[in-house]
N, C-alpha and C positions, 0 to 999 in steps of 0.2 A: 682745239679739237684735233685729235690725231688723224692723220691721213688714212683713209680706208683703202682696201684693195680696189674697189670700184673707182674711187677718185684717182688713185695712182694709175690705173689702167687707162683712164680717160686722158691722162697726160701723155703717157708713153707706155704701151703694153709690152715692155721688154723687161725680163727679170735677169739681173746680173747674178750669175752663180759663181761664187768665189771659192771653189773647191780647192782645199790645200793652202788657203791663205793663213798667214801667221799674224798674231795680234800686233806685232811690231809694225807690220806693213798695212794693216787693214784700213786705218783711218785715211791715210793719203790716197789709197786706191778708191775708197768710198767717195772721197771729195772729188776725185777726178771723174768718177761716174756721174755724180750729181751735176758737176759743171757741164758734162756732155748732154745732160737731159734726163738721166735715169732717175726714177723715183722708187724703184723696188730693188732691194739688194738682199740676196740670200747667202748665208754662210752654212754650207753643209756640215752636219755634225761629225762627219769623218775627217774633218780638218783638224789641225793642231789647236788645242785649247779653244774650241769653237764658242763656248759661252763667254769667254773673255773677249773674243772678237765681236760677238753680238753686242755685248755691253758697251764696248768702246765705240762701235758704230752708232748705237742708239744714242749715246751721250753726245757724241760729236755732231751728229746730223739732225737730231731732234725729231719732234713729232711730225714734221712735214715730209719726212722720208720714211717709207715703209721698209723696215729692217726685220728680217726673220731668219728662220732656220730651214735648211733642207736636209734630206735623208733622215727625216724623223720617222722612225720605224716602230716606236712603241708609245702608248699613251702616257707612260711614266715620264717621258722626256718633255712633254708639252709644258708642264709646270716649270721645269728648269729653264726652258726657253723664255717663258713669260717673265720669270724672276730676273733673267739677264737683260730684259728690256725688249725682247723680240715680240712682234705683233703679228707675224705671219708664220704659218706652218706649211711647209712643202714636203710632200711625201713621194716615194718612188712607187707606192702601191696604194690600194684602196681599202685599207683596214678601217672599218667603220668605227672601231673603238677609238682610234687615234683622231678621226674626224670629230666624233662626239666630244672627246676631251678638249679639243681645240675650241669648239663652239661653246662648251661650258665655261671655258676660260675667257671668252669674249674675244677670240682671235679669228682672223681670216685663215682659211685653209684651202690648199690646192692639192688634192690627192692625185696620184698617178693612176692611169688606166690604159688598157690596150684592147678592151672589148666593150661592147655596149652593156653587157651584164655588169661589169665593174663600174662603168660610168653611171648607170642608173642607181646602183646601190650607193655609190658615193654621194650622188645628189640627194637621195632620200635621207641620207645621214646628215646632210647640211652643208655639203661642199659649196664653196663660193666660186670656184672655177675648177677646171680639169686640166691635168698635165698629160698629154699624149706621150707615153714613154714606153720603150725607147723609140724615138722618131725614126731611127734608121730601119726599124722593123715595121713601121707603119707609114708608108709613103703617102703622098697626097691623095691618090684614089681611095685609100682606106679611110682617111679622114673625111673625104667628101661623102662617102657612103654612110659613115656614122653621124656626120653633121646633119644629114637629112632627117634623122630621127631624134636627135638631142634637142632640148629646148633652146630656142634661138638666142635667148638672153644670157646663156651660160657661156663664158669665154673658154675656149679650148686652146691651150698653149703647147705646141710641139716642143719637145726637149730631147736633145741627143744628136750631136753632130750638126747642129744648125750653123750655117754660115750665111753671110748676106746673099750669096747666090741661090740658097735654098728657099729663101723667104717668099718669093713671088708665087711659086706653085702651091705652097701651103696656104698662103693668103687666099688665093683663088679657090682653094678647096674648103675654106671656112675657118682658118686659124684666126683667132682673135688677138694673138700676140705670140711671144716666144720666150722660152727660157734659154739663156745663152751661157754655155760653159767654156770649154777649152778654146774655142775660137775667139773668145773675149778675154779670158784670164787663164793663165797657167801659173803654178807655184813659182815664185821668184820673179815674176814679171814686175817691172817698175810701174809706178803710177803714170808715167809718160807713155809707156807702151800701151797700157790699158786705155788711156785717154784717146790715143790714136785709133785703136780698134773700135772703141765705143762710138766715136764720131762716124765711122763707116756704117756701123749697124743703125745708128739713129737716122742717118741720111737715107739708108736703104728703106727703113720702115716708113719714113715720112714721104718718100717717093711713091710707095705703094698705097699709102693712105690718102694721098692727095686726090 
């Protein structure tokens, strides 16, 4: 049985965002992330040959790791991601057509939002979680206010500029996890570099969740 988003979030609710990763590097980086405790890995579609990287990760890591695509901006891309082996769709926006396409394909989907209107529209369309984006423009007090009206069981993951130092205030405001970008991976980083940064993020989350 393939790992679902809910199961992966229960293990460790941190999404590794590998923007700019190349297929030649992606498997070693993916394995370093898994060794650090990550279960959710996203390859943004504005990376070089993203479908090749998604296919490589899916094959190498298997059904017990949730691999998917980020920066999915149109419904037409959903089928391409699924064909490559991706099982998660992550979006920068709350386009209900993309959400519906992902759910019709049997995939988990996390759309982006920055207002309650976007959040509730995404949930009505079938979203499995919500990505607060960009987090830089939505500080913890904003999340706290929106969290008061959003369904409690829906995880909200701030994304954008998140470092280990940012996590506590967002967690206190109701964040259910985080998407981690350039503070975890930048193009050209080695698997060892990513492993070291991943360990710091995992330790920071586990300290907050304890």
